[in-house]
Residue, then its C-alpha position, 0 to 999 in steps of 0.5 A: x481481472x475479475x469478470x463476473x460479479x461473484x468473482x468481484x465480490x469474492x476478490x473483495x472479500x478475499x483481499x480484505x485481510x491481505x490489504x489490511x496486512x499490507x497497510x499495517x506493514x507500511x505503517x510499521x516500516x515507516x516507524x522502523x525506517x525512522x528508528x534505523x535512521x535515528x540509530x545511524x544518526x546517533x552512530x555518525x560523527x560530525x556536525x548535525x548536517x553531516x550526521x544527517x547526511x551520513x544517516x541518509x546513506x547508511x546501508x541499514x537505512x537504505x535497505x529499510x527504505x527499499x523494504x518500505x518502497x516494496x511494501x508501499x507498492x504492494x499496498x497500492x497495487x492491491x488498493x488499486x485492484x480493489x478500487x477497480x473491482x468496486x468501480x465494476x460493481x458500481x457499474x453493474x449495480x447502475x446497469x442492473x437498476x436501469x434494466x429494472x426500470x426499463x431504461x436499457 
């Protein structure tokens, strides 16, 4: 991961847009997943519970679920990396303030 503050700040700046894209993708795929499941439900035959079960295992629904899972992993991974960098920046800020006050 990033070592100095310039690299930390660069990472945060450069990851703003990709993180926003990742969040948007997850939101989009959440909606898409519901649409695909609803379409499968409408195509299925049987009682309501049978149609629900069939829609849950529909190949298109399972593929969309996998895509959603991967998008969530990407978003969460980038989010955690950004969180870690923010923690490093806060530690650096605290240490810098303490050095200015002569506490270290």
